[in-house]
C-alpha positions as CSV (number, residue, x, y, z in Angstrom):
1,M,15.9,-23.0,-13.2
2,N,19.5,-23.0,-14.3
3,Y,18.8,-19.7,-16.1
4,F,17.4,-18.4,-13.0
5,Y,20.9,-18.7,-11.1
6,L,22.4,-16.5,-13.6
7,L,20.2,-13.5,-13.0
8,Q,21.9,-12.5,-9.9
9,F,25.0,-11.7,-12.2
10,F,23.1,-9.4,-14.4
11,D,24.3,-6.3,-12.2
12,G,26.2,-4.3,-14.8
13,E,29.4,-5.6,-13.6
14,H,29.7,-9.0,-15.2
15,S,30.5,-9.4,-18.8
16,L,29.0,-12.3,-20.8
17,D,32.3,-14.3,-20.6
18,Q,32.0,-14.1,-16.8
19,L,28.5,-15.0,-16.8
20,S,29.6,-18.2,-18.8
21,A,32.2,-18.9,-16.3
22,E,29.9,-18.6,-13.4
23,Y,27.5,-21.0,-15.1
24,L,30.2,-23.5,-15.7
25,K,31.4,-23.3,-12.2
26,K,28.0,-23.9,-10.7
27,F,26.6,-26.6,-13.2
28,G,29.7,-28.1,-14.6
29,E,28.8,-27.4,-18.3
30,F,29.2,-24.7,-20.9
31,F,26.6,-22.2,-21.6
32,L,26.9,-21.7,-25.2
33,P,27.3,-18.1,-26.6
34,D,24.4,-18.2,-28.7
35,R,21.9,-19.3,-26.0
36,L,23.2,-16.7,-23.6
37,Q,22.9,-14.0,-26.2
38,K,19.4,-15.0,-26.8
39,L,18.7,-15.0,-23.1
40,V,20.1,-11.5,-22.9
41,A,17.9,-10.4,-25.9
42,D,14.7,-12.1,-24.4
43,L,15.2,-10.3,-21.1
44,D,15.7,-7.0,-22.8
45,E,12.7,-7.4,-25.1
46,K,10.5,-8.1,-21.9
47,L,11.9,-5.2,-20.3
48,F,13.9,-6.8,-17.5
49,L,17.3,-5.1,-18.3
50,E,18.0,-1.5,-17.6
51,G,18.7,0.5,-20.6
52,E,17.1,2.3,-23.4
53,R,14.1,0.1,-24.0
54,V,13.2,0.3,-20.3
55,A,13.5,3.9,-20.1
56,S,11.7,4.4,-23.2
57,A,8.8,2.2,-21.9
58,K,8.7,4.0,-18.6
59,Q,8.3,7.4,-20.6
60,Q,5.5,5.9,-22.7
61,A,3.6,4.6,-19.7
62,A,4.0,8.1,-17.8
63,A,2.8,9.7,-21.0
64,E,-0.3,7.3,-21.4
65,Y,-1.1,7.8,-17.7
66,R,-1.0,11.7,-18.0
67,H,-3.3,11.7,-21.1
68,A,-5.6,9.2,-19.7
69,P,-9.0,10.9,-18.4
70,V,-9.0,9.0,-15.1
71,R,-7.1,6.3,-13.2
72,R,-9.3,3.4,-14.5
73,A,-10.3,0.4,-12.2
74,A,-7.5,-2.2,-12.8
75,Y,-8.9,-4.8,-10.4
76,A,-12.6,-4.6,-11.0
77,G,-13.7,-8.2,-12.1
78,K,-10.7,-9.7,-10.6
79,S,-10.4,-8.8,-7.0
80,Y,-14.1,-7.4,-6.5
81,E,-17.2,-7.6,-8.5
82,E,-17.3,-5.5,-11.9
83,D,-21.0,-5.2,-12.1
84,P,-22.3,-2.3,-10.0
85,E,-25.2,-4.1,-8.6
86,K,-23.3,-7.2,-7.7
87,L,-20.6,-4.9,-6.1
88,K,-23.0,-3.3,-3.9
89,L,-24.4,-6.8,-2.9
90,Q,-20.9,-7.9,-2.4
91,L,-19.9,-4.9,-0.2
92,E,-23.0,-5.2,1.9
93,G,-22.6,-9.1,2.4
94,F,-19.0,-8.1,4.1
95,F,-20.8,-6.0,6.7
96,T,-23.4,-8.8,7.6
97,S,-21.2,-11.9,7.3
98,S,-20.1,-13.8,10.3
99,E,-16.7,-12.2,10.2
100,G,-18.2,-8.6,9.8
101,P,-19.2,-5.9,12.2
102,G,-22.9,-6.7,12.0
103,S,-25.6,-4.0,13.0
104,T,-24.6,-3.3,16.7
105,P,-24.4,0.5,16.8
106,S,-20.7,1.8,17.5
107,V,-19.9,3.5,20.8
108,N,-18.3,6.1,18.6
109,R,-21.4,6.9,16.9
110,G,-21.7,10.7,15.8
111,K,-18.1,11.5,16.7
112,K,-15.6,13.2,14.5
113,I,-13.5,10.3,13.1
114,K,-9.7,11.3,12.2
115,G,-8.6,8.1,10.6
116,I,-8.9,4.4,9.8
117,V,-6.4,1.5,9.0
118,V,-7.9,-0.9,6.7
119,P,-6.3,-4.0,5.1
120,H,-5.4,-4.2,1.4
121,Y,-5.5,-8.0,1.3
122,E,-7.6,-9.5,-1.4
123,V,-10.9,-7.9,-1.1
124,R,-12.9,-11.2,-1.8
125,I,-11.3,-12.8,1.2
126,G,-10.6,-9.7,3.6
127,G,-13.5,-7.8,2.8
128,P,-15.3,-8.5,6.2
129,I,-12.3,-7.1,8.1
130,Y,-12.3,-4.1,5.8
131,A,-16.0,-3.6,7.0
132,W,-15.2,-3.0,10.6
133,A,-13.4,0.2,10.0
134,Y,-16.0,1.4,7.4
135,K,-18.8,0.6,9.9
136,E,-17.1,3.0,12.2
137,L,-16.9,5.7,9.5
138,K,-20.4,5.4,8.4
139,E,-21.6,6.0,12.0
140,A,-19.3,8.9,12.6
141,E,-19.5,12.5,11.6
142,S,-19.1,12.6,7.9
143,P,-15.8,14.1,6.9
144,D,-15.2,16.4,3.9
145,L,-12.1,15.0,2.4
146,F,-10.3,11.6,2.4
147,V,-6.7,11.2,2.3
148,V,-6.1,7.7,1.1
149,L,-2.8,6.5,1.7
150,G,-1.7,3.3,-0.2
151,T,1.3,0.9,0.1
152,R,3.4,0.9,-3.1
153,H,4.9,-2.4,-3.1
154,A,7.4,-1.9,-6.0
155,G,8.9,1.0,-3.8
156,L,9.3,4.7,-4.8
157,K,12.4,6.9,-5.3
158,N,10.7,9.9,-3.7
159,L,9.0,7.8,-1.1
160,F,5.8,9.3,-1.8
161,A,3.6,9.4,-5.2
162,V,0.7,11.7,-5.4
163,T,-1.6,11.8,-8.4
164,D,-4.2,14.5,-9.3
165,K,-6.1,12.0,-11.6
166,D,-9.8,11.1,-10.7
167,F,-10.3,7.6,-10.0
168,E,-13.0,5.2,-11.6
169,T,-14.7,2.4,-9.9
170,P,-17.7,0.4,-11.1
171,L,-19.6,2.6,-8.7
172,G,-18.8,5.7,-10.6
173,R,-16.0,8.5,-10.5
174,V,-14.2,9.4,-7.4
175,P,-12.9,13.1,-7.9
176,V,-9.6,14.2,-6.3
177,D,-9.6,17.6,-4.4
178,R,-7.7,19.7,-6.7
179,G,-7.6,22.7,-4.2
180,V,-5.7,20.8,-1.6
181,L,-3.4,19.3,-4.3
182,E,-2.7,22.6,-5.6
183,R,-1.9,23.9,-2.1
184,F,0.2,20.8,-1.5
185,R,2.2,21.5,-4.7
186,E,2.7,25.0,-3.9
187,N,3.9,24.3,-0.3
188,G,6.8,22.1,-1.7
189,G,5.0,19.0,-2.8
190,A,5.8,19.1,-6.4
191,P,8.5,16.5,-6.5
192,F,6.0,13.9,-5.1
193,F,4.0,14.1,-8.4
194,E,6.9,12.8,-10.3
195,E,6.1,9.0,-9.9
196,E,2.3,9.3,-10.2
197,V,2.4,6.5,-13.1
198,S,2.9,4.1,-10.1
199,H,-0.9,4.5,-9.4
200,R,-1.8,2.8,-12.6
201,S,-1.3,-0.7,-11.4
202,E,-1.1,-0.4,-7.6
203,H,-4.2,-1.9,-6.0
204,T,-3.9,-0.5,-2.4
205,I,-5.8,2.7,-3.0
206,E,-8.4,1.2,-5.6
207,F,-9.5,-1.5,-3.1
208,Q,-10.5,1.3,-0.6
209,L,-12.7,3.2,-3.1
210,P,-15.8,1.1,-3.4
211,F,-16.1,0.8,0.3
212,L,-15.7,4.6,0.6
213,Q,-18.5,4.9,-2.1
214,H,-20.7,2.3,-0.4
215,T,-20.2,3.8,2.9
216,L,-21.0,7.2,2.2
217,G,-23.7,6.4,-0.4
218,S,-25.4,9.6,-1.7
219,T,-25.2,11.4,1.7
220,K,-22.0,13.6,0.7
221,Q,-19.7,14.1,-2.2
222,L,-16.7,11.9,-1.9
223,T,-13.4,13.7,-2.6
224,I,-9.7,12.2,-2.1
225,V,-6.3,13.0,-1.9
226,P,-4.4,9.7,-3.3
227,V,-1.1,9.1,-2.1
228,L,1.3,6.1,-2.3
229,C,3.9,5.5,0.3
230,A,7.0,3.3,0.6
231,F,9.7,4.0,3.0
232,P,11.6,1.9,5.6
233,P,11.5,2.6,9.5
234,A,15.4,3.0,9.4
235,C,15.2,6.2,7.2
236,L,13.8,8.0,10.3
237,T,16.5,7.1,12.7
238,D,19.6,6.0,10.7
239,P,22.1,9.0,10.1
240,Q,23.3,7.4,6.8
241,L,19.7,7.6,5.6
242,H,19.2,11.4,6.7
243,E,18.4,12.4,3.1
244,L,15.5,9.9,3.0
245,G,14.3,10.9,6.4
246,A,14.4,14.5,5.3
247,R,12.3,13.7,2.3
248,V,9.6,12.0,4.6
249,T,9.6,15.3,6.8
250,S,9.3,17.5,3.6
251,F,6.2,15.5,2.6
252,L,4.6,15.7,5.9
253,G,5.0,19.3,6.2
254,A,3.7,20.2,2.7
255,M,0.6,18.0,3.3
256,T,-0.1,19.2,6.7
257,R,0.0,22.9,5.5
258,A,-2.2,22.1,2.6
259,L,-4.8,20.3,4.7
260,A,-4.8,23.0,7.4
261,D,-5.1,25.7,4.6
262,S,-8.2,24.0,3.3
263,G,-10.1,24.2,6.4
264,K,-11.7,21.0,5.9
265,N,-12.5,18.2,8.1
266,F,-10.5,15.2,6.8
267,C,-10.2,11.6,7.5
268,V,-6.9,9.7,6.7
269,V,-7.4,6.0,5.3
270,A,-4.2,4.1,5.4
271,S,-4.4,0.9,3.3
272,A,-2.0,-1.3,4.9
273,D,-1.4,-5.2,5.7
274,L,0.8,-6.2,8.5
275,A,3.1,-9.1,8.8
276,H,4.3,-11.6,6.0
277,I,5.7,-14.9,7.1
278,G,6.5,-18.3,5.4
279,M,8.6,-19.6,2.6
280,R,6.7,-17.2,0.1
281,Y,8.2,-14.4,2.0
282,G,11.7,-15.6,2.4
283,D,11.4,-17.6,5.7
284,P,13.2,-20.9,5.5
285,K,10.4,-23.1,6.6
286,A,6.6,-22.9,6.7
287,P,4.8,-21.3,9.8
288,T,3.6,-23.4,12.6
289,D,0.6,-22.8,14.8
290,F,3.1,-21.7,17.5
291,S,4.9,-19.4,15.1
292,F,1.7,-17.7,13.9
293,H,0.6,-17.1,17.4
294,R,3.8,-15.5,18.5
295,C,3.5,-13.4,15.3
296,M,0.0,-12.3,16.3
297,Q,1.3,-11.5,19.9
298,M,4.1,-9.3,18.1
299,D,1.6,-7.6,15.8
300,L,-0.8,-6.8,18.7
301,E,2.0,-5.4,20.8
302,M,3.2,-3.4,17.9
303,L,-0.4,-2.0,17.2
304,K,-0.4,-0.8,20.9
305,H,2.0,2.1,19.7
306,V,-0.5,2.7,16.7
307,E,-3.4,2.8,19.1
308,N,-1.5,5.4,21.2
309,V,-0.9,7.5,18.1
310,D,2.8,6.9,18.9
311,A,4.7,7.0,15.5
312,V,8.0,7.0,16.9
313,G,7.2,4.0,19.0
314,F,5.8,2.1,16.0
315,A,8.8,2.9,13.9
316,R,11.3,1.9,16.6
317,F,9.4,-1.5,17.4
318,I,9.7,-2.7,13.7
319,E,13.3,-1.5,13.8
320,K,14.1,-3.4,17.0
321,E,13.0,-6.7,15.5
322,E,14.8,-5.7,12.2
323,D,11.5,-6.0,10.3
324,A,11.9,-9.8,10.6
325,R,8.0,-10.2,9.9
326,R,8.1,-7.8,6.8
327,I,5.4,-5.3,7.9
328,C,4.4,-3.9,4.5
329,G,2.1,-1.3,5.7
330,F,4.6,0.7,7.9
331,S,4.9,3.8,5.6
332,P,1.1,4.5,5.3
333,I,0.2,3.8,8.8
334,Y,3.2,6.0,10.1
335,T,2.0,8.7,7.7
336,L,-1.3,8.6,9.0
337,L,-0.2,8.8,12.7
338,K,1.9,12.0,11.7
339,L,-1.1,13.7,9.9
340,I,-4.0,13.1,12.3
341,Q,-4.8,14.8,15.7
342,A,-6.5,12.0,17.4
343,E,-6.6,11.2,21.2
344,K,-6.4,7.5,20.5
345,G,-7.0,4.5,18.2
346,E,-8.6,1.2,18.6
347,V,-7.8,-2.3,17.0
348,L,-11.3,-3.1,15.9
349,R,-10.6,-6.6,14.3
350,Y,-7.3,-8.7,13.6
351,D,-7.2,-11.7,11.1
352,R,-4.8,-13.3,8.7
353,G,-4.8,-15.0,5.1
354,I,-3.1,-17.8,3.9
355,T,-1.5,-17.2,0.6
356,D,-0.1,-20.6,-0.5
357,Q,-0.1,-24.3,0.2
358,F,2.7,-24.1,2.6
359,N,0.9,-22.0,5.1
360,S,2.5,-18.7,4.0
361,T,0.5,-16.0,6.1
362,V,-0.3,-12.3,5.8
363,T,-1.8,-10.7,8.9
364,F,-3.9,-7.5,8.8
365,A,-6.2,-5.3,11.0
366,S,-8.9,-2.8,10.8
367,M,-8.6,0.3,13.2
368,A,-10.4,3.6,13.9
369,F,-9.1,6.7,15.5
370,F,-11.2,9.4,17.0
């Protein structure tokens, strides 16, 4: 734990002597030079320090991803079943469980669906909530293409990361729409392929694909445009973040043109969780029943803007509360609202998951847009 205190000073501006001085000031004992040098060497070996080793590792990871035939399933056997038959049973069980949507026909049956918002919470736990959105999709007019927007938890320099790799799941291969991606690249989207290696370990798109495969079955060929997103609401309104806001506008323009040029009936899937509250996420104390219900009220008020396809209102709501509840799904939901042309959305189901013994909580919802 004493070592952990020193990490805040690994900022490129403190020498080893200064690190020793900070340690002495805090703990009243000397940090011997050989121990400090070993700590630095260990961190460097494990790629925690910026430098040549990290740069080389990033280049190697990007090259390995580019040469791989597909984006392989990273979470099969961990977050959901790896065996295809067991996975089918697991997915079907989410629809029929007491928390799932059941078999009552949707009032939107046969309509053209424009988009869905789905959790990316642990599938084994949140699966029934996923199923509410996918039931709407199953009973709607089947789209030709799915733009799957994932949350990139580690952040992105270019705010969006697009890949042209097909995805592999236990239920088979999910091909990308290379025609749409080529149009996107030609329309100014080339910079958004630069961070495609981030798809390798991010779970938020992968979690949606078995549901899409199960929902469509063999009725139609499933093709996707996979996009990871990571940008804050402030970049859309803060003049000091104008450059980031311009990057969002650039992506949206290029993707909108590519989708329009394709002439395809597309559906946008936003893989997004909502609030993160509790000590695990930086709050000073554990949530109470009252604080959770207050969070739920705020979530549902926020989602009114999403239901009204009001991207600006959605962003302003989060900005107004200074993202105090850490809405991790802002960027894919905002992008969905800007890409679809829907009259209205609807919250189908809302729930939460407890993530530690201190009652830290993640909230999430399923939504559909027609």
